[in-house]
N, C-alpha and C positions, 0 to 999 in steps of 0.2 A: 626094346620089345614093345614099345608103345606105338605101334602102327595102327592108324585108323584105316581099317580095311574096307570101308565102304567106298565104292567107286565114285570118282568125280563125274559129274554130269553137266550137260548143257541143257538148260530149261529155256525153251523158246516159244514164241507165239505161233510160229509156223514150223512144220517138220524139217529137220536137218538130218540128211542121210550121208552127206559127203561135204568136204570143204567147199565145193562149188556152191552149195546151198547157203553158205555164209556170206557170199558176196553181197555187199550193200547192207547187211544186217548190222544193227547197232548192238554191241555187246558191252555190258557193264563189266568193268575190271577195276581192280585196285591199282594204286600207283606202284608199279614194280617193273623194271625193265624187261626181265625175262618173260613173264606172262604176257605183257603188252605186245612185245615184238612177236612172240609165238602166235598169238591170236591174230595179229595183223598179217603175219605170213600165211595163215590159214584163210585169210580173206575177210575177216570181220572189221567193222568200223568201231574202234574202241572208244568208250565213254568212261571216264574216270568218275565213279560215283561211290559214296560211302555205303557200306553194307546196310546200314539202318534205312537208307533211302531206296532200297531195291524194289520193294513192293510198289511204291508210288511210281518209280521209274518205269516198271513194267506196265502198270495200269494206265499210265498217261501216254505211253508210246515213246518216252524218252529213250528207252532201250527196247530191243526185241528179244534179247537173250541174257541169261545170267549163268555163270558157272558156280557150282557148289555140289555138295552131296545131296542125295535124294531127301534124306531126313531133314536137312537144313532148308531145302526148298519148301517142304511141307510145314516145318515149324514156323517159318516166316510167312506162311500162307501165300507164297508166290504162285503155287499151283492153282490158286483161284483164278488167276488172270493170264496164265500161260499153260498150255495143255500138252506140250511135246517135250519129253525128256530124251536126249540122246546120251547114251552111255559112252563117254569118251576115254575113260581110264587115264585122264590127264596126269594125275599123280596121286599117291597115297599120302595123306597128311601124317606127320609124326609128332607125337607129344613127348615131352620130357618132364618128369616130375623133378622139381627143383626145391632147394631150400637155400636160404641166404648163407653166406660165409660166416656171418655173425652167429647164426644158429648152429651151423656145423662145428664151429670152434668150441661150442659149449658141450658137445657130445663126445663120448668116449669112442675109441676105435671099435669096440664091440657094438655100441649103439649104431655107429655108421654102417657097419657090416650088416646089422639086422635091417636097417632101412634100405640098404642096397638090395638085399635079397628079397625083401617084401616088394620093392618097386619092380624088380625083375619079374617076380611071380605075378604081380598085379598086371603088368604090361602084357605078359603072355595071355592072361585071361581076357584082358581088354581087346587085344588083337583078334583072338578067336571069337569073342562075342560080337564085335562089330562086323566081322566077316559073315557071321551067321544071320545078321539082321538085314542084309541087302535085299533079299527077296521079300521079307516082311514089309519093309518100307516101300518097295515098288508096288506091292499089292495094295497098300494103304492109299497111295496117291492115285492108283488106277480106280479103286472102288469108291473112295471118298470124293475125289475131285475130277474124275473122268480123264485122267492123264494117259496119253499113249507113250509107251516105252519103246524107244528105237535102239537096237543094238547093231550098229553098222559094222562092216568089216573095217578094221583099223588101218590096214596097209595103205589106203589112199591118204589118210590123215598123216601117217608117218612119213610117206614120201613127200607130201607137200611141205612139211615143216623142216625137212633137212637143210634148206638154205639158212634157216635161222640158227641152226647149230653152228654152222661155219662162222656166222657173225658173232655168236657168243664166244667162240674160241678166239677169234681175231681180237675182240674187245677185252678178252681176259675175264669174261663173266664165268666161264667154265675152263678147266684145265685143257690145254691143247692135247688132242688125241683121246680124250675121255669118251667121246661118242663112238669112235671106232672100237675102243676097248670094250665098251658095254655091248655094242652090236655084235661083236665076236662071241659073246657069251650066249646069245640066243641061239 
């Protein structure tokens, strides 16, 4: 139940309405095969840069774009140096409350059950709360930093990334047939 319901976004120095706008743009990414290949498939030139260096990378032109949630862009002050946010709905982040096995072994079954119930309830609240904050964060970056919010139709993005899905299935990054199964749900 711990879904971070704030939309993933693309913060850029120039407006991005479609994958074609990404061609030649340098995008900061973390080192992970699936997001790197995904954004390369969409047309971006990937630069692997630590999260802590993102403000400087944007300010100096090392990158043109960064992916994150709106409130993360604002908290890192990235919206001071890049003024266009494209809502990409790349994925929702999921959090999981954890305790060590050592700690769990010291608790009774009743205590474990209480913790599990509390974590479930807190996760439901967290998911609802973060979903309710999206528009507030968007208004904050618009009003405080002069950021423009772009909400493009996502079909062109989805169509352009389909070849990456086949690669992920072939390489075993995702289970064979999973994209087809998920697409049938929509």
